[in-house]
C-alpha positions as CSV (number, residue, x, y, z in Angstrom):
1,M,0.0,0.0,0.0
2,T,1.3,3.4,-0.9
3,V,0.3,7.0,-0.2
4,E,0.3,9.2,-3.3
5,G,-1.1,12.5,-4.6
6,N,-4.3,13.7,-3.0
7,S,-5.3,10.2,-1.6
8,E,-4.3,11.2,1.9
9,V,-6.6,14.2,1.9
10,V,-9.5,12.2,0.4
11,L,-9.2,9.3,2.8
12,R,-9.0,11.6,5.8
13,L,-12.0,13.7,4.7
14,V,-14.1,10.6,4.0
15,A,-13.2,9.1,7.4
16,F,-13.8,12.4,9.2
17,A,-17.3,12.8,7.6
18,A,-18.3,9.2,8.3
19,I,-17.2,9.2,12.0
20,F,-18.5,12.7,12.7
21,G,-21.9,11.8,11.2
22,A,-22.1,8.6,13.1
23,M,-21.2,10.2,16.5
24,A,-23.6,13.1,15.9
25,A,-26.4,10.7,15.2
26,F,-25.6,8.5,18.2
27,E,-25.6,11.6,20.4
28,L,-29.1,12.5,19.2
29,W,-30.4,8.9,19.6
30,S,-28.8,8.2,23.0
31,P,-27.3,11.2,24.8
32,R,-25.3,10.7,28.0
33,L,-25.9,14.2,29.4
34,E,-28.8,16.5,28.6
35,R,-27.9,20.0,29.6
36,A,-28.6,23.5,28.3
37,E,-25.1,23.7,26.8
38,M,-25.9,20.7,24.6
39,M,-29.3,21.8,23.4
40,G,-31.0,24.8,21.7
41,A,-29.5,28.1,20.9
42,L,-26.3,27.7,23.0
43,K,-25.6,24.3,21.3
44,S,-25.9,26.0,17.9
45,R,-23.4,28.7,18.9
46,R,-21.0,26.1,20.3
47,W,-21.3,24.0,17.1
48,F,-20.7,27.0,14.9
49,T,-17.6,28.0,16.9
50,N,-16.2,24.5,17.2
51,L,-16.7,23.7,13.5
52,S,-15.3,27.0,12.4
53,M,-12.3,26.3,14.5
54,V,-11.4,23.1,12.7
55,I,-11.8,24.9,9.3
56,L,-9.6,27.8,10.4
57,S,-7.0,25.4,11.8
58,S,-6.9,23.3,8.6
59,L,-6.5,26.4,6.5
60,L,-3.7,27.7,8.6
61,L,-2.0,24.3,8.8
62,R,-2.0,23.9,5.1
63,L,-0.6,27.5,4.7
64,I,2.3,27.0,7.2
65,F,2.8,23.3,6.9
66,P,1.5,22.1,3.5
67,A,3.2,18.7,3.7
68,A,1.4,17.9,7.0
69,A,2.2,14.6,8.8
70,V,2.0,12.2,5.9
71,G,3.9,14.5,3.6
72,T,6.6,14.7,6.2
73,A,6.8,10.9,6.3
74,L,7.0,10.7,2.5
75,W,9.8,13.4,2.5
76,A,11.8,11.5,5.2
77,E,11.3,8.2,3.4
78,G,12.6,9.6,0.1
79,R,15.8,10.7,1.8
80,G,16.2,7.6,4.0
81,Y,16.0,9.7,7.2
82,G,15.2,8.2,10.6
83,L,16.0,5.5,13.1
84,F,14.0,2.7,11.5
85,P,15.7,2.9,8.0
86,A,19.1,3.1,9.7
87,L,18.3,-0.1,11.6
88,G,16.9,-1.8,8.5
89,L,13.7,-2.5,10.4
90,N,10.9,-4.4,8.6
91,P,8.3,-1.8,7.4
92,V,5.5,-3.7,9.1
93,I,7.2,-3.8,12.5
94,G,8.3,-0.2,12.0
95,G,4.7,0.8,11.2
96,I,3.4,-0.8,14.3
97,L,6.1,0.7,16.5
98,A,5.6,4.1,14.9
99,F,1.9,4.0,15.6
100,F,2.4,3.4,19.4
101,I,5.3,5.8,19.6
102,L,3.3,8.6,17.9
103,D,0.4,7.9,20.3
104,F,2.8,8.3,23.3
105,A,4.2,11.5,21.7
106,V,0.7,13.0,21.4
107,W,0.0,11.9,25.1
108,L,3.2,13.6,26.2
109,E,2.4,16.7,24.2
110,H,-1.0,16.8,25.9
111,V,0.6,16.6,29.3
112,A,3.0,19.4,28.4
113,S,0.1,21.6,27.2
114,H,-1.3,21.4,30.8
115,K,2.0,21.8,32.6
116,I,3.8,24.5,30.7
117,P,2.1,27.9,31.2
118,L,2.5,29.2,27.7
119,L,1.2,26.1,26.1
120,W,-1.7,26.0,28.6
121,R,-2.7,29.5,27.6
122,I,-3.3,28.1,24.1
123,H,-4.7,24.7,25.1
124,R,-7.3,26.1,27.6
125,M,-9.5,27.2,24.7
126,H,-10.3,23.5,24.2
127,H,-11.2,23.2,27.9
128,A,-13.3,26.4,28.0
129,D,-16.1,24.6,26.2
130,T,-18.9,24.2,28.8
131,G,-20.5,21.4,26.7
132,F,-19.0,18.1,25.8
133,D,-19.9,16.5,22.5
134,V,-18.4,15.4,19.2
135,T,-17.6,19.0,18.2
136,T,-15.5,19.5,21.4
137,A,-13.0,17.2,19.7
138,L,-12.6,19.8,16.9
139,R,-12.2,22.8,19.3
140,F,-8.4,23.3,19.2
141,H,-6.9,26.7,18.7
142,P,-5.2,27.0,15.3
143,L,-1.9,27.9,17.0
144,E,-2.1,24.6,18.9
145,I,-2.7,22.6,15.8
146,V,0.4,24.1,14.1
147,L,2.6,23.5,17.2
148,S,1.3,20.0,17.4
149,M,2.2,19.3,13.7
150,F,5.7,20.5,14.2
151,W,6.1,18.1,17.2
152,K,4.6,15.2,15.3
153,A,6.8,16.0,12.2
154,A,9.9,15.9,14.4
155,V,9.0,12.5,15.8
156,I,8.1,11.2,12.3
157,V,11.4,12.3,10.9
158,A,13.4,11.0,13.9
159,L,11.8,7.6,13.5
160,G,11.6,7.4,9.8
161,A,8.0,6.4,10.3
162,P,6.4,4.6,7.3
163,P,3.9,7.0,5.5
164,V,1.1,4.4,5.6
165,S,1.4,4.0,9.4
166,V,1.4,7.8,9.8
167,L,-1.8,8.1,7.6
168,L,-3.5,5.4,9.7
169,F,-2.4,7.1,12.9
170,E,-3.8,10.4,11.8
171,I,-7.2,8.9,10.8
172,V,-7.4,6.8,14.0
173,L,-6.4,9.8,16.2
174,N,-9.1,12.0,14.6
175,G,-11.7,9.2,14.9
176,T,-11.0,8.3,18.5
177,A,-10.9,12.0,19.5
178,M,-14.4,12.4,18.1
179,F,-15.5,9.2,19.8
180,N,-14.2,9.9,23.2
181,H,-15.5,13.5,23.2
182,S,-18.9,12.5,22.1
183,N,-22.0,12.7,24.3
184,I,-23.1,9.1,23.8
185,D,-24.5,6.9,26.4
186,L,-22.5,3.6,26.3
187,P,-23.8,0.8,28.5
188,R,-21.7,0.7,31.7
189,T,-20.5,-2.8,31.1
190,V,-19.4,-1.9,27.6
191,D,-17.6,1.2,28.9
192,R,-15.9,-0.8,31.7
193,H,-14.4,-3.4,29.2
194,L,-13.8,-1.0,26.3
195,R,-11.7,1.4,28.4
196,K,-9.2,-1.4,28.9
197,L,-8.2,-0.9,25.2
198,L,-9.5,2.5,24.2
199,V,-10.2,5.9,25.8
200,T,-14.0,6.1,26.2
201,P,-16.2,9.2,26.5
202,D,-16.8,8.6,30.2
203,M,-13.1,8.3,30.8
204,H,-12.2,11.4,28.8
205,R,-15.1,13.5,30.2
206,V,-13.3,13.4,33.6
207,H,-10.4,15.3,31.9
208,H,-12.9,18.2,31.1
209,S,-14.0,18.6,34.7
210,T,-13.7,22.1,36.3
211,I,-11.8,20.4,39.2
212,R,-8.1,20.8,38.7
213,H,-6.9,17.4,39.8
214,E,-9.5,15.8,37.5
215,T,-8.5,18.0,34.6
216,N,-4.9,16.9,35.2
217,S,-5.8,13.2,34.5
218,N,-6.8,11.0,31.6
219,Y,-4.7,12.7,29.0
220,G,-5.0,9.9,26.4
221,F,-6.8,10.1,23.1
222,N,-6.3,6.6,21.7
223,F,-5.0,4.3,24.3
224,P,-5.4,4.4,28.1
225,F,-2.0,2.7,28.7
226,W,0.0,5.8,29.2
227,D,-2.3,7.1,31.9
228,W,-2.0,3.8,33.8
229,I,1.8,3.7,33.5
230,F,2.3,7.3,34.6
231,R,-0.5,7.2,37.2
232,T,-2.6,9.9,35.7
233,Y,-5.6,7.7,35.3
234,R,-8.9,8.5,37.1
235,A,-11.8,6.2,36.7
236,Q,-14.7,8.6,37.5
237,P,-15.4,12.2,38.4
238,S,-15.9,12.8,42.1
239,A,-19.3,14.4,41.6
240,G,-20.5,11.7,39.1
241,H,-21.0,12.3,35.4
242,K,-24.6,13.7,35.8
243,A,-23.5,16.3,38.4
244,M,-20.0,17.2,37.3
245,E,-19.2,20.7,35.9
246,I,-17.5,20.9,32.5
247,G,-15.2,23.6,31.4
248,L,-13.0,26.2,33.2
249,P,-14.2,27.7,36.5
250,T,-13.3,31.2,35.3
251,W,-15.5,31.3,32.2
252,R,-18.9,29.6,32.7
253,D,-21.2,32.3,31.4
254,G,-21.6,31.3,27.8
255,R,-18.8,33.5,26.4
256,A,-16.8,30.4,25.4
257,A,-19.4,29.6,22.8
258,G,-18.3,32.7,20.8
259,L,-15.9,32.3,17.9
260,L,-14.0,35.6,18.3
261,W,-13.8,35.3,22.0
262,S,-12.4,31.8,21.7
263,L,-9.8,32.8,19.2
264,L,-8.6,35.6,21.5
265,L,-8.6,33.4,24.6
266,P,-4.8,32.7,24.6
267,F,-4.2,36.4,24.9
268,R,-6.5,36.9,27.8
269,K,-5.6,36.9,31.5
270,S,-7.3,34.3,33.7
């Protein structure tokens, strides 16, 4: 399997549309939480802002970093750069290793975005959303998306990650982010078993709590392993999912639903 031309863009768009549509329909059919932020006019404002954010981020990323992650992998492959080619590693084994290493790199980046003040100023726009649904997965500031791509590109080049594994990782990362941010009501038994392999919505929702020690937990997007290993895993919110408050304590008056306000948030004082 090879990655050529515009196939990467087409595959990612098709996967995005399919997963987004499925999660949005599941939310309507069986919502986990039913709150004002997730219904009516405020939901419409949130969705407009969050969907606008992913469009703006994509445009800025293509302007600053037109090669993106897969293009970077193709560029490195063409020049023989990276640890895996230097070791003569089998491409299949290299692809599997690259997938897990990239997932750890994204987990580590997420931790850093909470621990480093400058990065937190940018990342907090994601956490300012007082709702929690599939569009929250798209609510990342364009500056954060660009910084994240530079980090992933550095890891990809250092590894010499196979382009196909990078493409699969990007599709899976986008898909699992929409899944674990979605407001879907999974049966508790399903959640209990599924979170042994994947980050579930109930697991990641804890990370969006207004309580600081809960926000500083459950950083994973794909796999829960890293949170177990580094002891940042928290099973449930202290107030329970129905009663927990979502967002940032400083801004809970609906301002976070505005597009311009959200774009300017990194430049505002707490």
